[in-house]
C-alpha positions, 0 to 999 in steps of 0.5 A: 601686073605692071613691071616691077609691081610684087605681091608684098606685105606692106613696106614697113611692116612693123608699121602695121602691126597689129593690123593683120588677119588674125593668124588662125583664119588663114587655114580657112583658105587651103581647106578646099586644098585639102581634098584634090592635093591630098590625092597628090599625097600632099599632108593636110597638116603641111598645108595648114602649117604652110598657111600659118607660117609667115606670121611665126616670127611675130610669136617668137618675137623675131620681126626683123624676119617678117617683111621677107615670109611675107614675099612670093619669094619668102613663101618658097624658102624661108617660109618653107624653112619654117614650116617644116620647124612647126610641121615637124613639131606638130608630128611629135608632140602636136597631134598628140595634144591634139588628140587631148584638147579635141578628142572629137576631131583628132583620133590617137591611132594605135601606132607607137610614140616615138617609134618607127611605126607613125602612120599608115601613110609614108610621108613624102619630104617632096609632097610635105614642102609643096604643101608647106609652100602652098599654104604659105603662098595661100596666107601670101596673097591674102595678106597682099589686099590687106596691108596699105602699099601692097599689090592688091591696095595699089590695083582696088582703089575701094581697098586704098580709099577711105570707108569711115574711121578706116580705109578699105584694106583694113576693113578686109582684114577685119571682115576676112578674120571673121569670115576666116574663122567662121569657115574654120568652126563650121568645118570642124563642128560638121567633123566632129564625133564623140571623142574616143575613150583614151588610156588614162585614168580619167575620161577624156572630156576631163582630160580636155577640160583639164587641158583646156583650163591649162592652155586658157590660164597661158593664154590669159598670162601671155596677153595681160604681159603683152598689154602691159608691154604695149601700153608702155612702149608702143608708139600706137598704145591701143594698136601695139597692146592688141598686137603684142596681146594675141602675139604673146597670148599666143606663143604661152598657149602654144608652149602649153600645148607643147607641154600637153604633148610632151606630157601624153607621149611620155605617157604613152611611151610608159603605157601598154599598146601605145595609148594616147599614140598621136593621130595617123597622118594619111594624105588620101583620108579627105579622098575616102570621104572621112575626116582628112587626118591633119 
């Protein structure tokens, strides 16, 4: 690395809005880290949340922070703070919602929701912070090869050169997005099992369909609003519409997931034996050969 070189996103991240690897692809990079870091007590969910954290300001329209969140310094500072908020959200309402949406991957525990017993393994705050920082670093390094003006593009001529209608770094964006999603799909499919019979008046499969209908509807509404805003106000209408469709749709879907989680938590607090309680968080699950807890 030459003096003065840094791993960072494009000098003007706003200029490259819409030309980024899909946020949901980023957890694919931390999958190989779940087992070795799990042995050290790092929760898998902290790594996953950390890998998403740099992009989260896009979804709440605080784009002024994204240059910092996509820097090495931001990965170990602001991204940890952003990730910590998201991690708490996951622990409180995200896991219960996941138990409804993906009963084959997320199994409710018998612990009480909102009580003192949240799982067999107590989380080490330092391990959580480490997981968030490592996850964020994987995101920043990935993006350093997929944006103009970044370290990777400056040092790899193929990324800076044009190849057909697009520069190499944009081909890298789209290719890495597809590969990341494919890796995650295979990983989840290999670990999926028949969903458990959750407490309540309807079976898990029916509850999952109803929940997905809500999330899908919110996604469509949010994405449609994003397209409408992007076409009417962006300098590059097509790219702006795609970007805003993804971020507004993603935000709407997340709000729907949060609503599902709140409903599950409220229901479990009023039901006997803590039915529908969230998944137990055990950093060592992957090391024992079972499905890693999220």
